[in-house]
C-alpha positions as CSV (number, residue, x, y, z in Angstrom):
1,M,-9.9,-5.7,14.8
2,E,-10.6,-6.9,11.2
3,L,-9.7,-4.8,8.2
4,D,-12.6,-3.1,6.4
5,V,-11.2,-3.7,2.8
6,E,-14.0,-1.7,1.1
7,N,-13.1,1.5,3.1
8,A,-9.4,0.9,3.5
9,Q,-6.9,3.3,1.8
10,V,-4.4,1.6,-0.7
11,T,-0.9,3.0,-0.6
12,I,1.4,2.1,-3.5
13,L,5.2,2.1,-3.0
14,M,7.8,0.8,-5.4
15,N,11.2,-0.4,-4.3
16,D,14.2,-0.5,-6.6
17,S,17.9,-0.9,-5.6
18,N,16.9,-0.5,-2.0
19,K,15.2,2.8,-2.6
20,V,11.5,3.4,-2.0
21,Y,9.4,5.5,-4.4
22,V,5.9,6.8,-4.0
23,V,3.9,6.1,-7.1
24,A,2.0,8.9,-9.0
25,M,-0.8,8.3,-11.5
26,T,-4.0,9.8,-12.8
27,K,-7.1,9.5,-10.5
28,E,-8.7,7.1,-13.0
29,K,-5.7,4.8,-13.0
30,L,-5.4,5.0,-9.2
31,E,-9.1,4.0,-8.8
32,A,-8.6,1.1,-11.2
33,V,-5.5,-0.2,-9.3
34,T,-7.2,0.3,-5.9
35,T,-10.3,-1.6,-7.0
36,A,-8.1,-4.4,-8.4
37,I,-6.1,-4.7,-5.2
38,K,-9.2,-4.6,-2.9
39,L,-10.9,-7.3,-5.0
40,A,-7.8,-9.5,-5.1
41,T,-7.1,-9.2,-1.4
42,E,-7.6,-12.6,0.4
43,Y,-5.7,-11.9,3.6
44,A,-4.5,-8.8,5.3
45,I,-1.8,-9.3,8.0
46,P,-1.6,-6.5,10.5
47,T,1.9,-5.1,11.0
48,T,1.2,-3.0,14.0
49,K,3.2,-0.3,12.3
50,T,2.2,3.1,11.0
51,Q,2.7,4.0,7.3
52,M,5.7,6.2,8.3
53,E,7.3,3.4,10.3
54,L,7.0,1.1,7.4
55,V,8.5,3.6,5.0
56,E,11.4,4.2,7.4
57,F,11.9,0.5,7.7
58,L,11.9,0.0,3.9
59,V,14.4,2.9,3.4
60,I,16.8,1.6,6.1
61,N,16.7,-2.0,5.0
């Protein structure tokens, strides 16, 4: 299955000192960042993991 970039949800996580943070911002800034990410995306590599599994992996490693 191919990724539908236009309708995909963008999730932003920051990692510092092996800790993962969820990012908060205004709706306008989120829309700007989301648009920029979608326009810049050239490839999307499936991980076969859910968002929760990825967060758990990032926190553990």
